[in-house]
C-alpha positions, 0 to 999 in steps of 0.5 A: 694446593693447585689454585695456589700453584697457579697464583704465582705465575698470575702475579708475575704476569700481572707485574710485568712492565709494558716493555717486558710484556711487549718483549714477551709477545714478540718472543711468543711471535718468534719475531726474528723468524717472522722478519725472514718470512716478511723478506720472502713475501716482500721479494715475491711481491717485488718480483711480480708487481709493476714497477714505476709510477703505477707501483702498488705501494698500498698493496705491498704494505697490506701484504707485509701487514697481513703476512706479519700478523698471520705469521706472528699468530701461527708462531704464537699458536705453535708455542701454545700447542707445544708449551708442555714440551717446551718446558722440558727443553733447556733451549725453550724453557725460558719462553713466555708460556713455560716461564709464566711470563704470559698465561695460556689464555693470553697466548691463545687470545693473541694467536687467534686475534693475530691469525684472524686479523692477518687473514682478513687483511690478506683476503679483504685488502689484497685478494681472496687467493692471498687470503686462502693461501695464508689460511692454508699455511696456518692451518697446515702448520698449526693443524697438521704439522705441529700436533701430528707430524712433528711429534711423531715423524723424524722427517716432519720437516719435509712436509712441514716446509710447505707452509714456510714456502707459501709467503713468497707465493702470496707476495707474487699473487698480490703483485698481480701473478697467478698460482700457475706462473712459473715464478710462483713455482720457482719461489715456492721451490726455493723456500721449500728446499732451503728449509731442510738444510736450515732446520736439520743443521739446527736440529743436530745442534739441539738434538738432546733438547728435542729428545727431552721434549719427545720430538723424533729427529732425523738423526735418530733414524739415519744417524748424524752422518746420514743427516749430514748427507741429506743436508748435502742432497737438499743443498744440491737440489736448492742450488739446481733449482735456484740456477733454473730460476732465470730460465723461467723468467725469475732473475737474469745473469746477475741472479744466475751468478749469485745462485752459482756462487751462493749454491757453491758455498752452501754445497761446500759447507754441506760437503765439509759437514758431511765429511766431519759431522761431529765437528760442531763448527760445521753445523754452525757455519752451515746454519748461519750461511743458510740464513745469508743464502736466502737474504742475498739471493732475494736481494740480487733477484729484486735488485737486478729487476729494479736495475733493469727497470731503471736502465730501460 
């Protein structure tokens, strides 16, 4: 009986068309999230790399390629590690591994190849520091957060935000900066603080799913109201940190105005949600704006630097 039970998924995997297989691997990679990671890494690079004729185009492309492959591999390995839990949750049961569109072996092989290739590109093509940072991010995400923190701690998102905050630092270092630069610290802090309002808003929406998968949530420890207050606290911290960026040489007056406007909107949405935590529109507005917050802030930071360079 066990061999026959395994045969059906194998046949479905074998009959997938090329486009379906590519789509399955893109879904395994969480490519939508990877694009946001690339934005942060690219922003870090653009904020530090020399502009003008000496702009290192090849270096920038290598950064994006390495970070993309490493992120795809880490995300895919995360799904390999959580495939049993994913099958228990309605939101994730249709993912490539629990649905049988890809096998465990295919997912694992893709993960390893992508992580190794991404780390090699960063290490050999960009620099040792970039390669080490990429490996640290993957090791922490797949070796600490996924197997140990996430299944056991309702506050796993806080230390789990560390690997997500590393890509812009990789970009900064690849652009010629160092880990001790104020700019690297500022970018790391922005990404670190941003992840809690973003993730906890989503986790509230799918808290029954996470419970079915056996993942402890913050709302189980402090309640929905307490989670909403924590989101507000991190929104305040993110806004303050972003407002401080120009003081440390990351951005100028435009970035200061953008940080104030975006932070004000984020705080307002978080405060509104804290007052009415049972309103489903509150978490949705907060979650959607958190994505827009990051994109617009990086756009202004990079755009302002390019404009200053053009006018100088």
